[in-house]
N, CA, C and O atoms as CSV, one atom per row, in Angstrom:
chain,resi,resn,atom,element,x,y,z
A,1,UNK,N,N,0.833,-1.180,0.005
A,1,UNK,CA,C,0.012,-0.014,-0.005
A,1,UNK,C,C,0.872,1.230,-0.010
A,1,UNK,O,O,1.997,1.214,0.489
A,2,UNK,N,N,0.355,2.294,-0.563
A,2,UNK,CA,C,1.084,3.544,-0.554
A,2,UNK,C,C,0.904,4.230,0.755
A,2,UNK,O,O,-0.201,4.297,1.295
A,3,UNK,N,N,1.975,4.734,1.262
A,3,UNK,CA,C,1.983,5.421,2.544
A,3,UNK,C,C,2.757,6.746,2.380
A,3,UNK,O,O,3.929,6.753,2.004
A,4,UNK,N,N,2.089,7.830,2.665
A,4,UNK,CA,C,2.718,9.138,2.525
A,4,UNK,C,C,3.905,9.250,3.449
A,4,UNK,O,O,4.892,9.908,3.119
A,5,UNK,N,N,3.820,8.599,4.637
A,5,UNK,CA,C,4.931,8.650,5.602
A,5,UNK,C,C,6.189,7.985,5.073
A,5,UNK,O,O,7.278,8.268,5.571
A,6,UNK,N,N,6.077,7.105,4.075
A,6,UNK,CA,C,7.230,6.398,3.554
A,6,UNK,C,C,8.084,7.309,2.674
A,6,UNK,O,O,9.218,6.965,2.341
A,7,UNK,N,N,7.546,8.466,2.297
A,7,UNK,CA,C,8.283,9.378,1.452
A,7,UNK,C,C,9.121,10.327,2.305
A,7,UNK,O,O,8.644,10.855,3.310
A,8,UNK,N,N,10.364,10.539,1.899
A,8,UNK,CA,C,11.161,11.511,2.652
A,8,UNK,C,C,10.504,12.890,2.556
A,8,UNK,O,O,9.808,13.198,1.588
A,9,UNK,N,N,10.738,13.702,3.573
A,9,UNK,CA,C,10.088,14.988,3.682
A,9,UNK,C,C,10.381,15.917,2.488
A,9,UNK,O,O,9.560,16.757,2.120
A,10,UNK,N,N,11.573,15.741,1.899
A,10,UNK,CA,C,11.940,16.646,0.785
A,10,UNK,C,C,11.418,16.154,-0.550
A,10,UNK,O,O,11.693,16.778,-1.576
A,11,UNK,N,N,10.669,15.049,-0.574
A,11,UNK,CA,C,10.094,14.567,-1.837
A,11,UNK,C,C,8.927,15.458,-2.236
A,11,UNK,O,O,7.987,15.652,-1.465
A,12,UNK,N,N,8.997,16.005,-3.464
A,12,UNK,CA,C,7.894,16.873,-3.890
A,12,UNK,C,C,6.595,16.111,-4.011
A,12,UNK,O,O,6.584,14.951,-4.421
A,13,UNK,N,N,5.496,16.762,-3.652
A,13,UNK,CA,C,4.189,16.137,-3.753
A,13,UNK,C,C,3.611,16.378,-5.155
A,13,UNK,O,O,3.705,17.472,-5.712
A,14,UNK,N,N,3.024,15.340,-5.687
A,14,UNK,CA,C,2.359,15.491,-6.992
A,14,UNK,C,C,1.027,16.221,-6.754
A,14,UNK,O,O,0.519,16.246,-5.633
A,15,UNK,N,N,0.478,16.802,-7.801
A,15,UNK,CA,C,-0.819,17.475,-7.640
A,15,UNK,C,C,-1.908,16.508,-7.258
A,15,UNK,O,O,-1.894,15.340,-7.647
A,16,UNK,N,N,-2.863,17.016,-6.482
A,16,UNK,CA,C,-3.954,16.164,-5.994
A,16,UNK,C,C,-4.729,15.557,-7.151
A,16,UNK,O,O,-5.201,14.425,-7.045
A,17,UNK,N,N,-4.870,16.286,-8.259
A,17,UNK,CA,C,-5.625,15.766,-9.392
A,17,UNK,C,C,-4.987,14.466,-9.914
A,17,UNK,O,O,-5.709,13.581,-10.373
A,18,UNK,N,N,-3.664,14.333,-9.857
A,18,UNK,CA,C,-2.996,13.075,-10.254
A,18,UNK,C,C,-3.494,11.917,-9.443
A,18,UNK,O,O,-3.881,10.884,-9.990
A,19,UNK,N,N,-3.486,12.084,-8.110
A,19,UNK,CA,C,-3.915,11.010,-7.221
A,19,UNK,C,C,-5.418,10.720,-7.351
A,19,UNK,O,O,-5.827,9.563,-7.251
A,20,UNK,N,N,-6.234,11.739,-7.570
A,20,UNK,CA,C,-7.671,11.513,-7.738
A,20,UNK,C,C,-7.964,10.734,-9.057
A,20,UNK,O,O,-8.876,9.910,-9.132
A,21,UNK,N,N,-7.155,11.036,-10.063
A,21,UNK,CA,C,-7.304,10.307,-11.343
A,21,UNK,C,C,-6.954,8.848,-11.153
A,21,UNK,O,O,-7.649,7.963,-11.652
A,22,UNK,N,N,-5.842,8.590,-10.408
A,22,UNK,CA,C,-5.421,7.185,-10.150
A,22,UNK,C,C,-6.489,6.477,-9.336
A,22,UNK,O,O,-6.792,5.316,-9.611
A,23,UNK,N,N,-7.081,7.152,-8.325
A,23,UNK,CA,C,-8.135,6.566,-7.549
A,23,UNK,C,C,-9.340,6.187,-8.425
A,23,UNK,O,O,-9.920,5.112,-8.270
A,24,UNK,N,N,-9.687,7.053,-9.308
A,24,UNK,CA,C,-10.813,6.785,-10.232
A,24,UNK,C,C,-10.496,5.630,-11.142
A,24,UNK,O,O,-11.360,4.797,-11.416
A,25,UNK,N,N,-9.241,5.565,-11.625
A,25,UNK,CA,C,-8.849,4.443,-12.477
A,25,UNK,C,C,-8.933,3.128,-11.743
A,25,UNK,O,O,-9.386,2.130,-12.303
A,26,UNK,N,N,-8.495,3.113,-10.479
A,26,UNK,CA,C,-8.560,1.878,-9.688
A,26,UNK,C,C,-10.007,1.432,-9.456
A,26,UNK,O,O,-10.317,0.245,-9.556
A,27,UNK,N,N,-10.894,2.392,-9.143
A,27,UNK,CA,C,-12.311,2.074,-8.969
A,27,UNK,C,C,-12.952,1.575,-10.288
A,27,UNK,O,O,-13.752,0.640,-10.270
A,28,UNK,N,N,-12.616,2.169,-11.369
A,28,UNK,CA,C,-13.157,1.768,-12.648
A,28,UNK,C,C,-12.684,0.308,-12.984
A,28,UNK,O,O,-13.462,-0.519,-13.461
A,29,UNK,N,N,-11.425,0.047,-12.723
A,29,UNK,CA,C,-10.873,-1.281,-12.961
A,29,UNK,C,C,-11.542,-2.319,-12.063
A,29,UNK,O,O,-11.824,-3.436,-12.495
A,30,UNK,N,N,-11.786,-1.945,-10.832
A,30,UNK,CA,C,-12.452,-2.838,-9.867
A,30,UNK,C,C,-13.845,-3.230,-10.318
A,30,UNK,O,O,-14.304,-4.325,-9.992
A,31,UNK,N,N,-14.537,-2.367,-11.060
A,31,UNK,CA,C,-15.868,-2.701,-11.544
A,31,UNK,C,C,-15.878,-3.889,-12.465
A,31,UNK,O,O,-16.851,-4.643,-12.493
A,32,UNK,N,N,-14.807,-4.075,-13.226
A,32,UNK,CA,C,-14.753,-5.173,-14.206
A,32,UNK,C,C,-14.076,-6.441,-13.672
A,32,UNK,O,O,-13.940,-7.420,-14.406
A,33,UNK,N,N,-13.654,-6.433,-12.409
A,33,UNK,CA,C,-12.951,-7.577,-11.847
A,33,UNK,C,C,-13.986,-8.476,-11.150
A,33,UNK,O,O,-14.889,-7.993,-10.466
A,34,UNK,N,N,-13.832,-9.786,-11.341
A,34,UNK,CA,C,-14.731,-10.718,-10.728
A,34,UNK,C,C,-14.141,-11.389,-9.459
A,34,UNK,O,O,-14.883,-11.960,-8.660
A,35,UNK,N,N,-12.811,-11.315,-9.283
A,35,UNK,CA,C,-12.185,-11.916,-8.120
A,35,UNK,C,C,-12.313,-10.958,-6.961
A,35,UNK,O,O,-11.886,-9.806,-7.044
A,36,UNK,N,N,-12.922,-11.449,-5.843
A,36,UNK,CA,C,-13.194,-10.581,-4.689
A,36,UNK,C,C,-11.916,-9.980,-4.104
A,36,UNK,O,O,-11.894,-8.797,-3.765
A,37,UNK,N,N,-10.838,-10.788,-3.977
A,37,UNK,CA,C,-9.591,-10.325,-3.379
A,37,UNK,C,C,-9.011,-9.196,-4.205
A,37,UNK,O,O,-8.539,-8.196,-3.664
A,38,UNK,N,N,-9.046,-9.354,-5.490
A,38,UNK,CA,C,-8.488,-8.303,-6.391
A,38,UNK,C,C,-9.338,-7.045,-6.312
A,38,UNK,O,O,-8.810,-5.934,-6.268
A,39,UNK,N,N,-10.645,-7.218,-6.293
A,39,UNK,CA,C,-11.572,-6.052,-6.209
A,39,UNK,C,C,-11.289,-5.328,-4.909
A,39,UNK,O,O,-11.188,-4.101,-4.925
A,40,UNK,N,N,-11.154,-6.017,-3.775
A,40,UNK,CA,C,-10.873,-5.382,-2.487
A,40,UNK,C,C,-9.529,-4.656,-2.536
A,40,UNK,O,O,-9.381,-3.554,-2.008
A,41,UNK,N,N,-8.561,-5.294,-3.176
A,41,UNK,CA,C,-7.215,-4.663,-3.287
A,41,UNK,C,C,-7.288,-3.352,-4.084
A,41,UNK,O,O,-6.647,-2.361,-3.732
A,42,UNK,N,N,-8.073,-3.369,-5.151
A,42,UNK,CA,C,-8.168,-2.191,-5.981
A,42,UNK,C,C,-8.927,-1.047,-5.246
A,42,UNK,O,O,-8.571,0.125,-5.372
A,43,UNK,N,N,-9.973,-1.418,-4.485
A,43,UNK,CA,C,-10.682,-0.398,-3.669
A,43,UNK,C,C,-9.755,0.163,-2.595
A,43,UNK,O,O,-9.791,1.360,-2.310
A,44,UNK,N,N,-8.928,-0.689,-1.998
A,44,UNK,CA,C,-7.941,-0.250,-1.007
A,44,UNK,C,C,-6.942,0.711,-1.602
A,44,UNK,O,O,-6.569,1.715,-0.994
A,45,UNK,N,N,-6.518,0.382,-2.802
A,45,UNK,CA,C,-5.578,1.242,-3.522
A,45,UNK,C,C,-6.224,2.603,-3.809
A,45,UNK,O,O,-5.573,3.639,-3.681
A,46,UNK,N,N,-7.522,2.597,-4.203
A,46,UNK,CA,C,-8.233,3.861,-4.493
A,46,UNK,C,C,-8.281,4.691,-3.226
A,46,UNK,O,O,-8.053,5.900,-3.278
A,47,UNK,N,N,-8.582,4.053,-2.047
A,47,UNK,CA,C,-8.601,4.802,-0.792
A,47,UNK,C,C,-7.254,5.437,-0.475
A,47,UNK,O,O,-7.163,6.574,-0.011
A,48,UNK,N,N,-6.182,4.634,-0.754
A,48,UNK,CA,C,-4.840,5.176,-0.506
A,48,UNK,C,C,-4.578,6.434,-1.382
A,48,UNK,O,O,-4.054,7.445,-0.916
A,49,UNK,N,N,-4.972,6.317,-2.672
A,49,UNK,CA,C,-4.824,7.462,-3.570
A,49,UNK,C,C,-5.638,8.642,-3.118
A,49,UNK,O,O,-5.193,9.782,-3.253
A,50,UNK,N,N,-6.834,8.403,-2.578
A,50,UNK,CA,C,-7.663,9.489,-2.066
A,50,UNK,C,C,-6.976,10.185,-0.887
A,50,UNK,O,O,-7.008,11.411,-0.773
A,51,UNK,N,N,-6.350,9.380,-0.008
A,51,UNK,CA,C,-5.627,9.991,1.110
A,51,UNK,C,C,-4.424,10.773,0.660
A,51,UNK,O,O,-4.117,11.824,1.223
A,52,UNK,N,N,-3.726,10.266,-0.364
A,52,UNK,CA,C,-2.597,11.037,-0.912
A,52,UNK,C,C,-3.107,12.366,-1.538
A,52,UNK,O,O,-2.457,13.403,-1.406
A,53,UNK,N,N,-4.241,12.319,-2.197
A,53,UNK,CA,C,-4.816,13.520,-2.814
A,53,UNK,C,C,-5.189,14.523,-1.723
A,53,UNK,O,O,-4.968,15.724,-1.878
A,54,UNK,N,N,-5.761,14.023,-0.607
A,54,UNK,CA,C,-6.088,14.948,0.493
A,54,UNK,C,C,-4.847,15.559,1.063
A,54,UNK,O,O,-4.827,16.750,1.377
A,55,UNK,N,N,-3.815,14.777,1.204
A,55,UNK,CA,C,-2.532,15.287,1.741
A,55,UNK,C,C,-1.933,16.288,0.809
A,55,UNK,O,O,-1.381,17.289,1.266
A,56,UNK,N,N,-2.013,16.068,-0.479
A,56,UNK,CA,C,-1.469,17.001,-1.488
A,56,UNK,C,C,-2.258,18.313,-1.429
A,56,UNK,O,O,-1.688,19.401,-1.504
A,57,UNK,N,N,-3.586,18.184,-1.293
A,57,UNK,CA,C,-4.410,19.425,-1.164
A,57,UNK,C,C,-4.032,20.183,0.097
A,57,UNK,O,O,-3.914,21.408,0.061
A,58,UNK,N,N,-3.842,19.499,1.191
A,58,UNK,CA,C,-3.453,20.187,2.448
A,58,UNK,C,C,-2.057,20.804,2.355
A,58,UNK,O,O,-1.811,21.877,2.906
A,59,UNK,N,N,-1.165,20.140,1.673
A,59,UNK,CA,C,0.204,20.721,1.543
A,59,UNK,C,C,0.244,21.891,0.598
A,59,UNK,O,O,1.069,22.791,0.754
A,60,UNK,N,N,-0.650,21.890,-0.397
A,60,UNK,CA,C,-0.650,22.949,-1.411
A,60,UNK,C,C,-1.371,24.240,-0.982
A,60,UNK,O,O,-1.134,25.312,-1.540
A,61,UNK,N,N,-2.226,24.118,-0.012
A,61,UNK,CA,C,-3.026,25.265,0.384
A,61,UNK,C,C,-2.948,25.541,1.862
A,61,UNK,O,O,-2.881,24.609,2.664
A,62,UNK,N,N,-2.957,26.826,2.247
A,62,UNK,CA,C,-3.026,27.134,3.669
A,62,UNK,C,C,-4.362,26.710,4.204
A,62,UNK,O,O,-5.323,26.520,3.459
A,63,UNK,N,N,-4.410,26.562,5.514
A,63,UNK,CA,C,-5.684,26.147,6.148
A,63,UNK,C,C,-6.771,27.148,5.854
A,63,UNK,O,O,-6.678,28.322,6.214
A,64,UNK,N,N,-7.817,26.660,5.186
A,64,UNK,CA,C,-8.935,27.498,4.822
A,64,UNK,C,C,-10.211,26.686,5.021
A,64,UNK,O,O,-10.456,25.736,4.278
A,65,UNK,N,N,-11.007,27.037,5.988
A,65,UNK,CA,C,-12.248,26.245,6.277
A,65,UNK,C,C,-13.161,26.155,5.100
A,65,UNK,O,O,-13.713,25.085,4.847
A,66,UNK,N,N,-13.353,27.225,4.358
A,66,UNK,CA,C,-14.241,27.182,3.182
A,66,UNK,C,C,-13.718,26.198,2.131
A,66,UNK,O,O,-14.482,25.404,1.583
A,67,UNK,N,N,-12.409,26.255,1.855
A,67,UNK,CA,C,-11.823,25.342,0.885
A,67,UNK,C,C,-12.000,23.895,1.350
A,67,UNK,O,O,-12.301,23.028,0.529
A,68,UNK,N,N,-11.825,23.616,2.616
A,68,UNK,CA,C,-11.997,22.287,3.159
A,68,UNK,C,C,-13.416,21.808,2.957
A,68,UNK,O,O,-13.620,20.659,2.564
A,69,UNK,N,N,-14.386,22.631,3.207
A,69,UNK,CA,C,-15.783,22.308,3.034
A,69,UNK,C,C,-16.103,21.977,1.548
A,69,UNK,O,O,-16.848,21.045,1.244
A,70,UNK,N,N,-15.513,22.774,0.654
A,70,UNK,CA,C,-15.728,22.561,-0.755
A,70,UNK,C,C,-15.112,21.234,-1.195
A,70,UNK,O,O,-15.704,20.528,-2.012
A,71,UNK,N,N,-13.916,20.873,-0.661
A,71,UNK,CA,C,-13.266,19.580,-1.005
A,71,UNK,C,C,-14.133,18.447,-0.517
A,71,UNK,O,O,-14.310,17.461,-1.233
A,72,UNK,N,N,-14.670,18.552,0.656
A,72,UNK,CA,C,-15.527,17.476,1.223
A,72,UNK,C,C,-16.756,17.306,0.394
A,72,UNK,O,O,-17.167,16.168,0.164
A,73,UNK,N,N,-17.384,18.382,-0.081
A,73,UNK,CA,C,-18.546,18.307,-0.925
A,73,UNK,C,C,-18.192,17.690,-2.255
A,73,UNK,O,O,-18.967,16.887,-2.774
A,74,UNK,N,N,-17.043,18.034,-2.834
A,74,UNK,CA,C,-16.617,17.541,-4.109
A,74,UNK,C,C,-16.367,16.002,-3.976
A,74,UNK,O,O,-16.749,15.246,-4.869
A,75,UNK,N,N,-15.754,15.560,-2.908
A,75,UNK,CA,C,-15.486,14.154,-2.712
A,75,UNK,C,C,-16.783,13.385,-2.519
A,75,UNK,O,O,-16.867,12.216,-2.895
A,76,UNK,N,N,-17.762,14.000,-1.958
A,76,UNK,CA,C,-19.049,13.364,-1.740
A,76,UNK,C,C,-19.754,12.965,-3.046
A,76,UNK,O,O,-20.564,12.040,-3.091
A,77,UNK,N,N,-19.400,13.719,-4.115
A,77,UNK,CA,C,-20.008,13.431,-5.423
A,77,UNK,C,C,-19.374,12.255,-6.128
A,77,UNK,O,O,-20.003,11.653,-6.998
A,78,UNK,N,N,-18.093,11.894,-5.768
A,78,UNK,CA,C,-17.347,10.883,-6.479
A,78,UNK,C,C,-17.718,9.548,-6.170
A,78,UNK,O,O,-17.146,8.606,-6.718
């Protein structure tokens, strides 16, 4: 699994949209998989990418309650 903590602090963060796209790809791939273990693995990978996207958003922007609310609403649509 991907872990943000495994990256050295000086490693540049990719844009959140990259991780969100990867999460969507994993979910789309999981839809066509019939093996339960593989489907669960892909959904777990999608969750990891979502967490990385959230971390990238947090790193890229100063703390802003309105922006956080908008991100939560956007994620609720996905």
